[in-house]
C-alpha positions in Angstrom: 20.3 6.4 20.9 21.9 9.4 19.7 20.0 10.1 16.0 22.8 10.6 14.6 23.8 7.1 15.3 20.7 6.3 13.5 21.7 8.5 10.8 24.9 6.6 10.1 23.2 3.1 10.2 20.0 4.9 7.8 23.6 6.1 5.7 24.7 2.7 5.3 21.4 0.8 4.2 21.3 3.7 1.4 24.5 2.7 0.0 24.1 -1.0 0.1 21.6 -3.0 -2.3 22.6 -6.5 -1.5 19.3 -8.1 0.9 21.3 -9.8 2.9 23.6 -7.1 3.9 20.9 -4.7 4.1 18.8 -7.5 6.6 22.0 -7.5 8.6 22.8 -4.3 8.8 18.7 -3.5 10.1 19.3 -7.1 12.7 22.1 -4.8 13.9 20.4 -1.6 14.6 17.4 -3.6 16.2 19.7 -5.0 18.3 21.1 -2.0 19.5 17.8 0.2 20.2 17.1 0.9 23.6 13.8 -0.8 25.0 11.9 2.9 24.5 13.2 3.5 21.2 13.2 0.5 18.8 9.1 1.4 17.9 10.5 5.1 16.4 13.6 3.8 14.9 11.1 1.0 13.0 9.1 3.9 12.5 11.5 6.7 11.2 13.7 4.0 8.7 10.3 3.5 6.5 9.6 7.9 6.3 6.5 7.0 9.0 5.7 7.8 12.5 3.2 4.9 13.0 1.7 2.2 11.1 0.5 2.9 7.6 -3.5 3.1 9.4 -2.4 5.8 11.7 -0.2 7.7 9.1 0.3 11.2 10.3 0.5 13.5 7.4 2.9 16.1 7.6 1.3 18.8 4.4 5.0 18.9 3.9 5.4 19.5 0.3 9.2 20.2 -1.8 8.3 23.6 -2.3 7.8 24.3 1.9 10.6 21.8 1.9 12.8 24.2 -0.2 11.7 27.8 2.2 12.7 25.7 5.1 15.9 24.4 4.1 16.9 28.7 2.9 16.1 29.9 6.4 18.1 26.9 8.1 21.0 27.6 6.4 20.4 31.1 6.0 20.9 31.0 2.0 17.9 32.3 -0.9 15.5 29.8 -2.2 16.9 30.1 -5.8 20.3 28.6 -4.6 18.4 25.8 -2.5 15.9 25.1 -5.8 19.7 25.4 -8.2 21.0 22.6 -5.8 17.4 20.2 -5.9 17.9 20.9 -9.6 21.6 19.1 -9.3 21.3 16.9 -7.0 17.4 15.5 -7.4 17.0 15.2 -3.7 16.1 17.8 -1.0 18.1 15.2 1.5 20.7 15.5 -0.1 20.7 19.4 -0.8 20.3 19.8 3.3 23.3 18.2 4.0 24.9 19.8 1.6 23.8 22.9 3.0 24.9 22.1 6.3 28.2 21.3 5.6 28.8 24.4 3.5 26.8 27.2 5.6 27.3 25.3 9.2 30.4 25.6 11.9 32.4 22.3 10.8 32.9 19.0 12.7 29.6 19.9 13.7 28.2 17.1 16.8 24.9 16.6 17.7 23.0 15.7 21.0 19.3 14.8 19.8 18.4 11.7 20.7 16.0 9.2 18.3 13.2 10.4 20.4 14.0 14.3 20.2 13.8 13.6 16.8 11.1 12.2 16.5 8.9 13.7 19.3 9.6 17.2 17.5 8.4 15.3 14.1 5.2 13.9 16.0 4.9 17.7 16.5 5.0 19.1 13.2 3.1 16.4 11.8 0.4 17.0 14.1 0.1 21.1 14.7 -2.9 22.1 12.3 -5.0 25.6 12.1 -4.5 29.0 11.7 -0.6 29.7 11.5 0.4 25.7 11.5 2.1 26.0 8.3 4.7 28.6 9.9 4.9 27.0 13.1 6.0 23.7 11.0 8.2 25.7 9.0 10.0 27.2 12.4 9.9 23.8 14.7 11.8 22.1 10.8 14.1 25.0 11.0 15.0 24.5 15.0 15.7 20.8 14.3 17.9 21.2 11.1 19.6 23.9 13.3 20.2 21.5 15.9 21.4 18.5 13.4 24.6 17.7 12.1 24.8 17.4 8.0 24.3 13.2 7.8 21.2 13.7 10.3 19.9 16.9 7.7 19.7 14.8 5.2 17.3 12.4 6.7 15.7 14.9 8.8 14.5 16.6 5.5 13.6 13.1 3.9 10.7 11.5 6.4 8.1 14.6 5.4 8.7 14.3 2.1 8.0 10.4 2.8 11.4 9.6 0.7 13.7 7.9 2.6 15.7 6.3 -0.4 16.5 3.2 1.9 14.8 0.9 -0.7 13.4 -1.4 2.1 9.7 -2.4 3.7 8.3 -3.4 6.4 9.0 -6.9 5.5 12.5 -6.4 5.7 12.1 -5.2 9.4 10.2 -8.3 10.1 13.4 -10.9 8.5 16.0 -8.4 10.5 13.5 -9.0 14.0 14.4 -12.5 13.0 17.9 -11.9 12.3 18.8 -10.4 15.4 16.8 -13.3 17.7 18.2 -16.2 15.8 20.9 -14.9 13.3 18.9 -16.4 10.5 15.2 -16.0 9.1 13.7 -19.0 10.6 11.5 -16.8 12.7 10.2 -14.8 9.7 7.1 -16.8 8.8 5.8 -16.7 12.6 6.7 -13.0 13.2 4.8 -12.4 9.5 1.3 -14.2 10.8 1.6 -12.0 13.4 1.7 -9.0 11.3 -0.7 -10.2 9.1 -3.1 -9.5 11.7 -1.9 -6.6 13.5 0.4 -4.3 10.7 1.9 -2.3 13.5 5.9 -3.4 12.7 7.0 -0.5 15.3 4.4 -2.4 18.1 5.3 -5.9 17.3 9.3 -4.7 17.6 8.6 -3.1 20.8 7.1 -6.1 22.0 9.5 -8.9 20.3 12.7 -6.9 22.5 10.8 -7.2 25.4 7.8 -7.3 26.6 6.0 -8.2 30.3 9.0 -9.9 31.0 9.3 -11.9 28.0 11.2 -11.5 24.8 11.0 -12.7 21.1 8.2 -14.9 19.5 7.0 -16.0 22.9 6.2 -12.4 23.4 4.6 -11.6 20.2 2.3 -15.0 19.5 -0.6 -13.9 21.6 -1.0 -10.7 19.9 -4.4 -10.4 17.9 -6.8 -8.2 15.6 -7.7 -5.5 16.8 -11.0 -3.2 16.4 -9.7 0.0 14.9 -6.7 -1.5 13.5 -6.9 -3.3 9.9 -6.1 -6.9 9.2 -4.0 -7.3 5.9 -7.0 -8.1 3.5 -7.1 -12.2 2.3 -6.5 -12.0 -2.0 -7.0 -14.2 -4.6 -5.2 -16.7 -6.7 -5.1 -16.8 -10.7 -6.4 -19.8 -12.2 -7.9 -20.2 -15.7 -10.2 -22.6 -15.8 -13.5 -23.3 -14.1 -12.3 -27.3 -14.0 -9.1 -26.4 -12.2 -11.1 -24.0 -9.6 -13.1 -26.6 -8.9 -10.3 -29.4 -9.0 -8.5 -26.8 -6.7 -11.1 -26.5 -3.8 -12.3 -30.0 -3.6 -14.9 -30.0 -6.2 -17.5 -27.6 -4.6 -17.1 -23.8 -4.4 -18.9 -20.9 -3.5 -18.8 -18.3 -6.1 -19.5 -14.3 -5.7 -19.7 -11.5 -8.2 -16.0 -9.6 -8.1 -17.6 -6.0 -7.9 -14.9 -2.9 -10.0 -15.1 -1.1 -6.5 -12.9 -0.2 -3.6 -12.0 -3.1 -1.5 -12.9 -2.1 2.2 -12.6 -2.8 5.4 -15.4 -1.4 7.8 -14.4 -1.6 12.2 -17.0 -1.0 14.1 -17.4 -1.0 17.9 -20.5 0.4 19.6 -19.0 0.3 23.4 -17.2 1.5 25.5 -16.7 4.9 22.8 -18.3 4.4 19.2 -16.3 4.2 16.5 -16.7 3.4 13.0 -13.4 3.3 11.2 -13.1 2.4 7.1 -9.7 1.0 5.4 -8.8 0.0 2.0 -6.7 -2.7 0.7 -3.5 -0.5 1.2 -4.5 0.5 5.1 -5.5 3.7 4.5 -8.2 5.1 6.5 -11.2 6.8 4.7 -13.6 7.1 7.3 -14.3 10.7 6.4 -14.5 10.0 2.8 -17.7 7.7 3.2 -20.4 9.1 5.7 -23.0 8.0 3.5 -21.7 4.2 5.1 -21.1 5.4 8.6 -24.2 6.2 9.0 -25.4 2.7 7.7 -23.1 0.8 9.3 -24.4 1.7 12.6 -27.9 1.2 11.8 -27.6 -1.9 9.6 -24.6 -3.8 11.3 -26.7 -6.1 14.6 -23.4 -6.0 17.0 -21.5 -4.6 18.9 -18.1 -5.1 17.8 -17.7 -6.1 13.9 -14.8 -6.5 11.2 -16.5 -6.5 7.9 -14.7 -7.4 4.8 -16.2 -6.1 1.0 -16.2 -4.0 -1.8 -17.8 -0.1 -1.7 -19.2 0.5 -5.1 -20.0 3.6 -7.2 -23.7 3.3 -8.5 -24.9 5.6 -11.2 -28.0 7.5 -9.4 -29.8 8.1 -12.3 -29.7 4.3 -14.1 -28.8 2.4 -11.0 -26.2 0.8 -12.6 -22.8 0.3 -11.1 -19.6 2.5 -12.8 -16.1 1.9 -13.4 -13.4 2.0 -10.7 -11.5 5.3 -12.2 -15.1 6.9 -11.3 -15.8 5.8 -7.6 -12.1 6.3 -7.2 -13.4 10.0 -7.4 -14.7 9.5 -4.0 -11.4 9.6 -2.3 -10.9 13.3 -1.3 -10.7 15.7 2.0 -12.7 18.7 0.5 -16.4 18.3 -1.2 -17.3 14.9 0.5 -21.3 15.3 0.4 -21.5 16.9 -2.9 -19.4 14.1 -4.4 -21.4 11.6 -2.0 -24.7 13.0 -4.1 -22.8 12.9 -7.4 -21.7 9.2 -7.0 -23.5 7.2 -4.2 -21.5 3.7 -3.0 -23.0 0.4 -2.3 -21.3 -1.5 0.0 -21.1 -5.5 -0.5 -19.9 -7.8 2.3 -18.4 -10.5 1.8 -17.1 -11.5 5.1 -16.8 -11.4 8.8 -13.6 -11.7 10.7 -15.0 -10.1 14.1 -18.2 -10.1 16.2 -18.7 -9.3 19.7 -15.1 -10.2 21.5 -14.9 -13.4 19.0 -12.2 -13.9 16.2 -13.3 -15.1 13.0 -10.6 -15.9 11.1 -10.0 -19.7 11.7 -13.3 -20.5 11.1 -14.3 -22.0 7.7 -15.5 -19.8 5.3 -19.3 -21.3 5.3 -19.6 -20.8 9.4 -18.4 -16.8 8.6 -21.1 -16.7 6.0 -24.0 -18.0 8.2 -22.4 -15.5 11.1 -22.2 -12.8 8.3 -25.9 -13.2 7.5 -26.9 -13.2 11.0 -25.0 -9.8 11.2 -26.1 -7.5 8.5 -29.8 -6.2 8.5 -30.3 -5.5 4.8 -33.8 -5.5 2.9 -32.0 -6.0 -0.9 -29.1 -7.1 -2.4 -29.4 -5.9 -6.3 -28.7 -2.3 -6.9 -31.4 0.1 -7.9 -31.8 3.9 -7.2 -34.6 3.4 -5.1 -32.4 1.1 -2.8 -32.6 1.4 1.0 -29.3 -0.1 1.7 -26.3 1.2 1.6 -24.6 -2.3 3.3 -26.0 -5.7 1.5 -24.5 -9.0 1.6 -22.7 -10.3 -1.7 -24.4 -12.2 -3.3 -23.0 -15.9 -3.9 -24.3 -19.5 -5.4 -22.7 -22.7 -5.0 -21.5 -25.0 -7.9 -20.2 -28.4 -8.1 -19.9 -27.9 -12.6 -17.6 -26.1 -14.3 -20.4 -25.5 -17.1 -22.5 -23.8 -14.4 -19.8 -21.8 -13.0 -19.2 -20.1 -16.5 -23.1 -19.1 -16.9 -23.0 -17.3 -13.3 -19.9 -15.8 -14.9 -21.2 -14.5 -17.9 -24.7 -13.5 -16.0 -22.9 -11.5 -13.5 -20.3 -9.4 -16.3 -23.7 -8.7 -18.2 -24.7 -7.3 -15.2 -22.1 -5.2 -14.6 -19.4 -7.4 -12.4 -15.9 -7.5 -13.5 -15.7 -11.3 -13.1 -16.2 -14.1 -9.6 -14.5 -14.9 -7.0 -14.5 -18.9 -6.2 -13.9 -19.6 -2.8 -13.6 -22.6 -0.6 -16.1 -23.0 1.2 -14.3 -24.7 4.1 -11.5 -22.4 4.5 -10.0 -20.1 6.9 -9.3 -16.5 6.4 -6.1 -16.5 5.1 -4.7 -12.3 6.0 -2.4 -11.0 4.3 -2.1 -14.2 1.9 -2.6 -14.7 -2.0 -3.7 -18.8 -1.2 -5.9 -20.5 -3.5 -9.0 -20.7 -0.8 -10.1 -17.4 -3.1 -9.4 -17.0 -6.7 -10.4 -14.8 -9.1 -12.4 -15.9 -12.5 -12.4 -12.6 -14.8 -13.6 -12.6 -18.2 -11.0 -10.0 -18.9 -7.5 -12.2 -17.9 -4.8 -10.7 -20.2 -4.2 -8.2 -17.6 -2.0 -7.0 -15.3 -1.1 -4.5 -12.3 2.6 -3.3 -13.0 4.4 -0.7 -10.6 6.0 2.1 -12.9 9.9 2.7 -12.9 10.6 5.2 -15.0 10.0 6.9 -18.1 11.6 7.8 -21.9 11.4 10.9 -23.6 10.1 11.0 -26.5 10.3 11.7 -30.6 7.9 13.4 -32.6 5.2 14.9 -31.5 5.7 13.2 -28.1 9.4 15.3 -27.6 6.7 18.3 -26.6 5.1 16.0 -23.7 9.0 15.1 -22.3 7.5 11.5 -22.3 6.6 8.7 -25.1 7.3 5.3 -23.1 7.2 4.1 -19.6 9.0 1.6 -17.6 6.9 -1.2 -15.9 8.2 -4.1 -13.7 6.0 -6.2 -11.1 6.9 -7.7 -7.5 9.4 -9.8 -6.2 8.5 -10.6 -3.0 10.8 -13.5 -2.4 13.5 -10.7 -2.7 11.6 -7.2 -1.7 12.0 -5.7 -5.4 10.4 -5.2 -8.5 11.8 -6.5 -11.4 11.4 -5.2 -15.2 8.4 -6.7 -17.3 8.0 -4.4 -20.6 8.2 -1.2 -22.3 4.8 0.2 -22.4 4.7 3.2 -25.3 0.6 3.0 -26.4 -3.2 3.3 -24.9 -2.9 6.9 -23.7 -4.3 10.0 -25.4 -1.8 13.1 -25.5 -3.7 14.2 -22.4 -3.4 11.5 -20.7 0.7 11.2 -21.8 1.1 14.8 -19.9 -1.0 14.0 -17.2 1.4 10.8 -16.5 4.2 12.6 -16.9 2.9 14.9 -14.2 2.0 12.4 -12.1 4.8 10.1 -12.6 7.3 13.3 -11.7 5.6 13.3 -8.1 8.1 10.3 -7.7 11.2 11.0 -10.1 14.4 10.3 -8.0 17.9 11.3 -9.7 19.0 7.0 -9.9 17.8 3.6 -10.3 15.7 2.7 -7.0 17.4 0.3 -4.8 14.9 -1.9 -4.5 14.5 -2.3 -8.7 16.2 -4.7 -10.8 16.7 -2.4 -14.2 19.4 -4.0 -16.6 21.2 -0.9 -18.3 19.9 -2.1 -21.8 16.4 -0.2 -20.6 18.0 2.5 -18.4 15.0 5.0 -18.9 15.6 8.8 -19.4 13.9 9.8 -15.8 13.9 7.1 -12.8 10.3 6.8 -11.0 10.5 5.7 -7.4 7.6 2.2 -7.3 4.4 4.1 -6.1 2.5 4.3 -9.0 0.4 1.2 -9.9 -1.3 1.1 -13.4 -3.3 -1.9 -14.8 -1.7 -2.7 -18.3 -3.5 -4.8 -20.7 -1.7 -6.8 -23.2 -1.7 -10.1 -25.9 0.4 -12.7 -24.7 3.8 -13.1 -22.3 6.7 -14.3 -23.4 9.6 -15.2 -22.2 12.6 -12.9 -22.2 16.7 -12.6 -21.7 16.3 -9.3 -21.3 13.8 -8.1 -18.5 14.7 -8.9 -15.1 11.3 -10.6 -14.6 12.6 -13.1 -16.5 9.9 -12.3 -18.9 7.7 -9.4 -21.2 4.8 -8.7 -22.4 3.8 -8.2 -26.0 2.2 -5.5 -27.5 1.4 -3.9 -24.1 -1.0 -0.8 -23.4 -2.1 1.1 -20.4 -5.8 0.9 -19.3 -6.1 3.4 -16.1 -4.4 3.6 -12.8 -5.1 1.3 -9.5 -4.4 4.0 -6.6 -6.2 1.5 -4.2 -3.0 -0.6 -4.4 0.8 -0.5 -3.3 3.3 -1.3 -5.0 3.7 -4.6 -3.4 0.3 -5.7 -3.8 1.4 -5.3 -7.6 1.3 -8.6 -9.8 4.1 -10.5 -8.7 7.0 -12.1 -10.7 5.9 -15.4 -9.2 2.1 -15.0 -10.7 3.4 -14.0 -14.4 5.5 -17.2 -13.9 2.2 -19.1 -13.4 0.1 -16.9 -15.8 2.6 -17.7 -18.9 2.4 -21.4 -18.2 -1.6 -21.2 -18.0 -1.1 -19.7 -21.5 1.1 -22.2 -22.9 
């Protein structure tokens, strides 16, 4: 397939807001993609070069792309900046400049694989002179492209395709391609939850070893070095309800306010230790002490563990807040930060051991296997602790009073709350089922997504921001719905920083995957990427907000850099929280 053909599909998708129509276009695209390119088509449509856990960083920010466009089209950088200010998107700038400064009716013979391979080279090159090499290759690629192709070639390295869909929509498109409906969605999704590589799944689905469709992917299993989507917690308000929901007997574990980490170990034939966050980011290099500890403390040749990395005050031995722990995520100064913020990894589940997948086993059995796998001398945090990796403590309960008492004890020690689990349940990868329930002392918070902000008045006029619009995720539609405007909870310095962070994701128009009523249109639109924790007094029904509900007296508490927008609180959860408070 010519890349120009793929670009025409992208153009149709960008002009489409209806979910069903978008899915139909994608299904047609996947059907017409060749067996040797469907993987690349999936990745490029998402603005990536591989699955999330193998994402290559282009290191091409807007400033460098401006230089690239200026050189490719023979104009000054000032002219590119001016067009960027007018159009608000460097992809649109590339298309406009290509039309104005390239020969008329230019066609391109670049194929999808030509573009993918060159972009992969651009992302992979490193070392001395790599920046200039990236510029040269990007300029050559743009010079060989037609105007519409140029738009998307410029957008891909910037991570802003503006097409308005995620892996989830591609899963539905595969079902539509095969069956003409979404009847295969759940089966494909189940495979994706244990092997979250939509390119590999689509490649096999299209045709693999003489098989195609669901038969070609049903045998796909988890793989060491490729993260499983983490199991998530449901919300239930009272201990009595938790016990009733989980059959009268539960196990409770402290819920630490840290970074969710999935650890993969493989000793043979090639030694490998990898760690992934809940949003599938690979962070092994950021936690060298856990890499060393895993080699010494895990009694297995192959293992996949699920747990929480918690920052510890090196003087007091007490837990530190998530906002401090998250400072460990960095590319530079890792060793220095490790001394400043030591990490303790509390393991609460095991998904694989020595060639055996454990996902379908009851939690009680997985825990027994886990206890035999982790060599741990301590279960408490102390400044003299020998172990960096330790089992998460747990207790079994059959009465709500004991559960409430355990919550109070763990919160006093520094935990965020409890996770209450069904002893008989399998590991529900990627699902928010009732086998795990979060029980927090402070329930009146939501994880919301920033959709835009409003200019301030008075003193805040100097900041250029006075309030912001938040939304929650509608998983049934793969879209974001508005929930509230927030104008409190920030100091003057935080307002300035919030504007800086939000401006990184500024877009010209309402994001395609957001439903915002005209009465709430912000002064500046923000692509749904930033997840924030918002505290509130009450949830009320709302005829205005597209979620159908609103928060009373919302205020910002913190950012959640470890979550993707799709991992934010859902509309379904908001509805349930509203019912519980009533």
